[in-house]
N, C-alpha and C positions, 0 to 999 in steps of 0.2 A: 602220559604227562597229565592228562586231565584228571585221572584218578589220583595221581600223586599230589596235584594241587589241592584237590578236595580233602585229601587226608591231612595236608598241611594246615589248611584253614580250619578244619573241624577234626581235631585229634580224637581218637577213641577214648572211651571212659577209662580212667585209671592211668592214662599216659601223663608223663610229667610235662607241664607246660613250659618249663625252662629249656627243654631240648629243641623247641621249635619257636620261630618268631611269632609274636602275637599279631593277629589281624586287626583291622579297624573295628570290627564288631566286638572283639574281646576287649580292646582298649576302651571302647565306649562303655562296655559293661562294667569294667573296673572303675572308670570314673564315676559312673552312676552309683555304684556301690559305695564309693568313698563319699560322694555327696550325700547319699542317703544316710550313711552312718554319722556324718557330721550334723545333718539336720536332726536326726534322732537324738544325738548328744545334746544339741542345743535345746530341743524340746524338753528333754529330761532335766536340763539345767533350769529352764523356765518353770517347769512343774515343781522342782524342789524349792525354787524361790517363792512361788505362790504358796506352797505348803508351809514353808517357814513363816511367811507373813500371816497365814491363817492361824498358825499355832500361836504366834505372838498376840493376835487379836483375841483369841480365845482365852489366853492367859491374863488378858486385861480384866480387872475386876474393880469393885468399889474400893478395894484397899489402896489403889493408886490415886484416889481422889483426896483432896483435902476435906476438912470437916464441912466447910460451906457448901461445896459441890455435892458432897454426899447427902447432906440434908435436903438440898434443893432437888435432887434427882431421885433418891431412893427412900427417903424417910416417909413419904406418903402424908405429909401434913395437909396437902390440898387434894380433895377428891378429884379423880381423873387426871392425876399429875402427868403420867406418861405411860408409854407402852413398855412392858417387860416381856422377855422371851424365856422359854424354858431353860432352866439351869442358871439363870442370872441371880446373883445374890441380892437380897433385899435387906438393906441396913435400916433398922428401926431403932427407936429409942427403947430404953430399958423398961420392961414391964408390959410390952405389947404382946398380944396373943395372935397366933397365926390362924387364918381362916381357910376358906375354900380356895383351891388353886395354888396352895403352897405346901411345902414339906420342909422338915427340919433335919439337918445333918451336921453333926459335930458342933451342936449348939448354935448354928446359924440357920437362917431362914432363906430358902430358895424358891424361885417361881417354878411351878409345875406345868403351867399352861401359858399360852401367849394371850395377853390381855392388858387391861388397864388397872393399874395399882390404885386401890381404894382403901380408905381408912374411916372407920366409924368408932369413935371414942378410942379404945385401946385395941380394937380388933382390926387387923390388917388382912385383906383378902384381895384376890384378883378377879375382876369381872372379865370373863372370856370374850374375845371379839366374835367368835362363832362357836356355838355349843348347842346341845340338845336342851329341850325344855325340862327344867327340874321340877316345877310344880310348887305351888304355895296355896294354902287354904284360902278359899274365897275367890280364887282367880276364875275369870270367865274364859272358857276355852271352846274351840271348835274342833270337832273330831269326826272321823269316819269309822263306822262300825265294820270290823274286820272278821268277827267270828261270834257265834252264839254257843255258849256252853251251858252247864247245868245251873240255871238260876242267875246268869249274868251275861253281859255282853262285853266283848273286848273291843276297845276303841283306840284308834291311832290318833294320838295327840302330839306327835312330833317329840316323843320322849324316848328314853333309852329302852323302855319296854312298854307293852300295850297297857293302857289304862283299863280299869274295871268299872263297869256300871252295873250294879246289882239290881235285881228285880225289886228288892225292897227299897231302893233309892229313887223310884219313880212314883208319881202320883197316879192313882187309879181313878176312874170315873166315879163320881159321887162319894168319894172317900170311903169306899167299901173295903172290907178286909181282903187280904190276898188269899186266894184259894189254890189248891193243887192244880186246878185246870189252867190257871194263869201261867204256870211254868210250862205247861204243854203247848200253850198258845203264845209263846214269846215272840214269834214272828209276826203276830198281829200288832205288836208295838213297834219294834225296830227290826229291820232286816239287814243283811250284809250289804254294804255299799251306801247306806243312808248317811247323810251328813247331819250331825246333830250339834246343838249348842248345850253345853253343860257347865256346871260349876264344880270346882275342886272341893271335895268334902274332907278328904284326909290324905296324907302321904305316909305310906308305910315306911318302916325302917329300911327295907330293901330298895326303896325308891319307887315302888309301884304307886300310881295315883288312883285314888278312889273318887268317883264322880257321883253326882246326883242331878236330877231334873225336877225338883219339887217346886216349880214355879211356872207361871204362864210365859215367862220370858224365855224359858229353855224348852227344848224339844227338837223335832225334826225340822230341817231347813230345806225349803224348796223355792222354785221360781227365781233362781239366781245363778251366780258363778262363784267358783272357788279359787282362792289364791293362797300361795304359800310363800312367806318371807322369813327372814331370820327373827327369832323370838326377841332378840335384843333391840330390834327396831320398833317394836310396839311400845308406845309410851303409855304408862299407867295413868289412868284418869278415873273420874268418878263414875262415868257410864261408858260401857264398852258396847252396848247395843243402842245405836243412835240412828235416828232418821234425819237425813240431811235436808237442807232447804230445797233441793231439787226433787224431793220425794223418794229418794232411794234410801233403803235401810242398809246400814253397814254393821257387821258384827266383827269387831276387832278382838280376836282371840289372843290372849297373852302368850299362847304357845306358838304364835307365828302364823296360824291359819286364819284366813279372813273370808267372810262370806258377804257378798254384795247381791241384794235381791230386792224384790217388792216388800213393802211393809207387811209384817206378820199380823194376822187378825187374831186377837185374844179376847177373852171374855172379861167384861168389867164387873160382873156379878160376883164371881168367885176367883180370888187370886190364886187358888190352888187347883184350878180346873185342869183337866187333862188336855193340855193345849196341843200336843203333837198329833192327836187324833184328828183335830179340826184342820190341820194343815193339809191342803190339797193343791193339786196342780191348777194353775190359773193361766188364762191367756194374757200374755204380756203385750201391751201396745207397742207400736214402733217408737214412740217418743220415750217410753220407759226403757226400751232396749238400748236406745242411743245413750240415755243418761247412765244406765248401768255400765255400758261399754266405756263411756268417758271416765267414770269413777274408777273402773278397773285399770285403765291405762295410766291414770294419775297415780294410783297406788304403786303400780310397777315403776313409774318414773321416780317416785319417792324412794322406793326400795333400791333401785340401781344407783341413785345419787347419794345413798347412805344418810338419808334424812330420817328423823324420828317420825313415825306414822301415828297420827292422831286425827280426830275429827276436825280440829281447827286447821291443821295443815292441808287436809283434803279439801275443806271448804275454800281456803284461800287459793289453792292451786286451781280449783274448779272455776272460781271467778276469773282468774287470770286467763285461763284457756278460753273461756267464753268471750272475754273482752277482746282478745286477740283475733277472734273469728275462726279459730281452729275447730275442725270437726273432730268427732271421736276417733275416726280412723287415722287422722293426721298425727295424733299423739303417739302412735306406734312407731313413727319415723324417728330414728336416733337424732337427726339434726333438729327436728322440731322439738324433741324431748330436751335437747340441750338448750334451745332458745326458751323453752318453758321454764326450765330451772333458773336461767338467768333472769327472766322476767319475774319469777317468783321471789328471788332474792332481792331484786330491786324494790318490789312491792312490800316485801317484809321489812326493809330498811326505811320505808316511808317516803321513798323518792318516786318521782314520776317515771313511768315506763318509757 
């Protein structure tokens, strides 16, 4: 009897279930299967609904807007009007030319990157929210030497490809002519890993950036710390190598690389002196270390809060942090950082903190 009961509850494989009564376990299994199938059907229905809604949202375009809305949203009459996404149609007035970040298809202009729609005269382009440094003649940049080749150094400047600093683009001591021995002794000038300050001399057609250091303002950077932010956050100004009121020197590279250090010592006799040879390691006092750390944390606070980074904003936030009695290490705390941003905004609006 026991064997017969077991065979009734658990029939062998291939046996027809209709010939024997179902047990509680098999009934529960059937109910679970039916509930699972109903749940999966419901999930598929919800998925199809969301898919249909997404399709309708994607089919929405500027053609569904009236003329007033189309002009206010997509025409680009006001710089920095709004954010566009890739594939979004940009409706412009007749005669406009498309610039960077756009492409043309079927006689219409579409956005190729995610960014802010800008317009200069008849040129319409998109300023990307985040992108690599493109390079422009005359820009002050901070880079790191990555390799030494035949007569040139390769420098990382946060671009799509390594920038080139040729041996002929640096100033030699006493303005002497370059010799063959200089090419063999290039490591006496810059070595791999050196952080240098340069100026963009030219941008090739393929996008490679050519640099030069023909000034006492440029050369090897020492006795400081290195930071990297988005290039779009560096505000263009008349001077990018500035000594703050606290005695700290800041090099705001337009490529998003920043160097905070002791003031560099340059020669006042010759403006074309070989300045990077004179740069040496120095002993930094405790007060200057704290000041450098404070400026570093302030720059990080500005970057994380999506503020434009300039010498004016750094000076203002520095004064606010000192007036609140915060130490340099306190500025690394996210809560203190948020309070600092709020106090900075209040001070910027001219109100009492």
